PASEBA-1860 file (N, C-alpha, C; in nm, 3 decimals):
! residues 83
1> VREALDNN> -1.748/0.417/3.577/-1.852/0.329/3.533/-1.939/0.400/3.429 ~ -1.977/0.524/3.454/-2.060/0.601/3.361/-1.992/0.610/3.225 ~ -1.861/0.638/3.223/-1.788/0.648/3.097/-1.790/0.515/3.020 ~ -1.771/0.406/3.092/-1.774/0.273/3.028/-1.912/0.246/2.968 ~ -2.017/0.282/3.039/-2.152/0.264/2.986/-2.174/0.350/2.862 ~ -2.131/0.475/2.868/-2.144/0.564/2.752/-2.067/0.512/2.632 ~ -1.947/0.460/2.655/-1.864/0.408/2.546/-1.923/0.283/2.482 ~ -2.003/0.209/2.558/-2.064/0.086/2.507/-2.209/0.104/2.464
9> SIVPYHTF> -2.256/0.227/2.461/-2.394/0.252/2.424/-2.407/0.270/2.274 ~ -2.522/0.228/2.222/-2.553/0.244/2.081/-2.630/0.374/2.065 ~ -2.588/0.455/1.970/-2.655/0.581/1.943/-2.756/0.558/1.831 ~ -2.881/0.604/1.848/-2.980/0.587/1.741/-2.938/0.661/1.615 ~ -2.974/0.607/1.501/-2.935/0.667/1.374/-3.042/0.637/1.269 ~ -3.034/0.705/1.158/-3.126/0.686/1.045/-3.063/0.582/0.954 ~ -3.134/0.472/0.932/-3.080/0.366/0.847/-3.180/0.328/0.739 ~ -3.128/0.280/0.628/-3.209/0.226/0.520/-3.191/0.074/0.514
17> IPLLLVHG> -3.109/0.020/0.602/-3.082/-0.123/0.608/-3.179/-0.186/0.707 ~ -3.250/-0.293/0.669/-3.345/-0.356/0.760/-3.278/-0.394/0.892 ~ -3.353/-0.371/0.999/-3.301/-0.393/1.134/-3.409/-0.460/1.218 ~ -3.370/-0.563/1.292/-3.462/-0.635/1.380/-3.416/-0.619/1.524 ~ -3.506/-0.573/1.610/-3.480/-0.564/1.753/-3.567/-0.668/1.823 ~ -3.508/-0.750/1.908/-3.583/-0.852/1.982/-3.550/-0.841/2.130 ~ -3.650/-0.873/2.213/-3.627/-0.863/2.358/-3.731/-0.945/2.433 ~ -3.688/-1.010/2.539/-3.780/-1.078/2.629/-3.837/-0.978/2.727
25> EGDTHVSP> -3.969/-0.975/2.739/-4.033/-0.877/2.828/-4.005/-0.903/2.975 ~ -3.958/-1.024/3.008/-3.924/-1.057/3.146/-3.775/-1.050/3.174 ~ -3.700/-0.986/3.086/-3.554/-0.979/3.099/-3.515/-0.906/3.227 ~ -3.436/-0.972/3.309/-3.391/-0.912/3.434/-3.247/-0.859/3.424 ~ -3.182/-0.881/3.308/-3.044/-0.833/3.288/-3.040/-0.701/3.211 ~ -3.122/-0.692/3.108/-3.132/-0.570/3.027/-3.278/-0.532/3.023 ~ -3.309/-0.414/3.068/-3.449/-0.372/3.076/-3.516/-0.375/2.939 ~ -3.634/-0.432/2.929/-3.707/-0.432/2.802/-3.733/-0.291/2.750
33> STTETMYT> -3.735/-0.194/2.838/-3.756/-0.055/2.794/-3.641/-0.008/2.705 ~ -3.524/-0.072/2.715/-3.411/-0.038/2.631/-3.444/-0.057/2.484 ~ -3.510/-0.168/2.452/-3.547/-0.196/2.313/-3.652/-0.097/2.266 ~ -3.750/-0.069/2.350/-3.854/0.027/2.314/-3.794/0.166/2.291 ~ -3.702/0.205/2.378/-3.637/0.336/2.365/-3.556/0.343/2.236 ~ -3.481/0.236/2.205/-3.400/0.236/2.083/-3.490/0.238/1.959 ~ -3.595/0.159/1.961/-3.687/0.156/1.847/-3.744/0.296/1.822 ~ -3.795/0.359/1.925/-3.854/0.493/1.912/-3.750/0.594/1.867
41> AMVNAGTS> -3.630/0.586/1.923/-3.524/0.680/1.885/-3.481/0.661/1.740 ~ -3.477/0.537/1.693/-3.441/0.511/1.553/-3.547/0.567/1.459 ~ -3.673/0.548/1.494/-3.782/0.605/1.412/-3.775/0.757/1.415 ~ -3.752/0.814/1.532/-3.740/0.960/1.543/-3.620/1.014/1.467 ~ -3.517/0.931/1.450/-3.397/0.972/1.374/-3.420/0.962/1.223 ~ -3.536/0.907/1.184/-3.569/0.902/1.042/-3.579/0.763/0.983 ~ -3.554/0.660/1.062/-3.565/0.523/1.011/-3.713/0.490/0.991 ~ -3.746/0.439/0.875/-3.884/0.404/0.844/-3.929/0.284/0.928
49> ESIIKKIT> -4.055/0.288/0.973/-4.110/0.176/1.048/-4.123/0.051/0.962 ~ -4.111/0.066/0.829/-4.112/-0.052/0.742/-3.973/-0.116/0.736 ~ -3.871/-0.047/0.784/-3.733/-0.097/0.783/-3.696/-0.159/0.917 ~ -3.739/-0.096/1.025/-3.702/-0.145/1.158/-3.819/-0.224/1.216 ~ -3.790/-0.343/1.264/-3.891/-0.430/1.324/-3.856/-0.455/1.470 ~ -3.960/-0.466/1.551/-3.939/-0.490/1.695/-4.028/-0.606/1.735 ~ -3.968/-0.706/1.799/-4.043/-0.821/1.849/-4.009/-0.839/1.996 ~ -4.112/-0.851/2.078/-4.091/-0.880/2.220/-4.155/-1.014/2.253
57> FPGLDHAE> -4.096/-1.082/2.347/-4.143/-1.213/2.390/-4.197/-1.203/2.532 ~ -4.330/-1.211/2.548/-4.391/-1.196/2.681/-4.334/-1.299/2.780 ~ -4.292/-1.247/2.896/-4.249/-1.333/3.006/-4.111/-1.394/2.996 ~ -4.044/-1.383/2.882/-3.913/-1.448/2.868/-3.802/-1.363/2.926 ~ -3.713/-1.429/3.001/-3.596/-1.363/3.059/-3.483/-1.363/2.956 ~ -3.370/-1.310/2.994/-3.256/-1.293/2.905/-3.216/-1.424/2.835 ~ -3.191/-1.527/2.911/-3.147/-1.655/2.853/-3.262/-1.728/2.784 ~ -3.381/-1.716/2.837/-3.496/-1.784/2.778/-3.531/-1.730/2.639
65> GVVPSLTQ> -3.489/-1.607/2.612/-3.521/-1.545/2.484/-3.423/-1.578/2.372 ~ -3.318/-1.652/2.402/-3.215/-1.680/2.301/-3.271/-1.756/2.181 ~ -3.334/-1.869/2.204/-3.384/-1.950/2.093/-3.493/-1.877/2.015 ~ -3.594/-1.817/2.082/-3.693/-1.743/2.005/-3.631/-1.626/1.926 ~ -3.531/-1.561/1.984/-3.465/-1.450/1.914/-3.391/-1.499/1.790 ~ -3.320/-1.610/1.804/-3.249/-1.667/1.689/-3.347/-1.710/1.581 ~ -3.457/-1.771/1.622/-3.559/-1.814/1.527/-3.615/-1.694/1.451 ~ -3.650/-1.589/1.524/-3.703/-1.469/1.458/-3.598/-1.404/1.369
73> GLLFFKDM> -3.472/-1.408/1.409/-3.365/-1.354/1.326/-3.353/-1.429/1.195 ~ -3.360/-1.561/1.201/-3.354/-1.641/1.079/-3.473/-1.613/0.988 ~ -3.592/-1.601/1.047/-3.711/-1.569/0.967/-3.700/-1.430/0.905 ~ -3.641/-1.337/0.979/-3.619/-1.200/0.930/-3.528/-1.202/0.807 ~ -3.417/-1.277/0.816/-3.325/-1.287/0.701/-3.390/-1.361/0.583 ~ -3.465/-1.465/0.614/-3.534/-1.540/0.507/-3.630/-1.447/0.434 ~ -3.704/-1.368/0.508/-3.798/-1.273/0.448/-3.725/-1.174/0.358 ~ -3.610/-1.128/0.402/-3.532/-1.034/0.319/-3.485/-1.102/0.190
81> MDN> -3.446/-1.228/0.199/-3.398/-1.301/0.081/-3.513/-1.331/-0.016 ~ -3.634/-1.352/0.038/-3.750/-1.382/-0.046/-3.804/-1.258/-0.117 ~ -3.773/-1.141/-0.065/-3.825/-1.018/-0.126/-3.727/-0.952/-0.215
END
């Protein structure tokens, strides 16, 4: 099980490509701390805080966060296209 988790884990890296992380703070399937940890690790790896964005949705569980996440994703892409 540990090997499968390691093989499916994302390793933080330094990127110049805009990145959006979204998470429901009430998620019972994937701990919200996962997003915070990845965000911090990406910044520590050299990714600028102007490149990586993090949005959390208070109280939303895994499934409840789908529509707000998609909406924020579309707005994120629109913002990139407008700039």
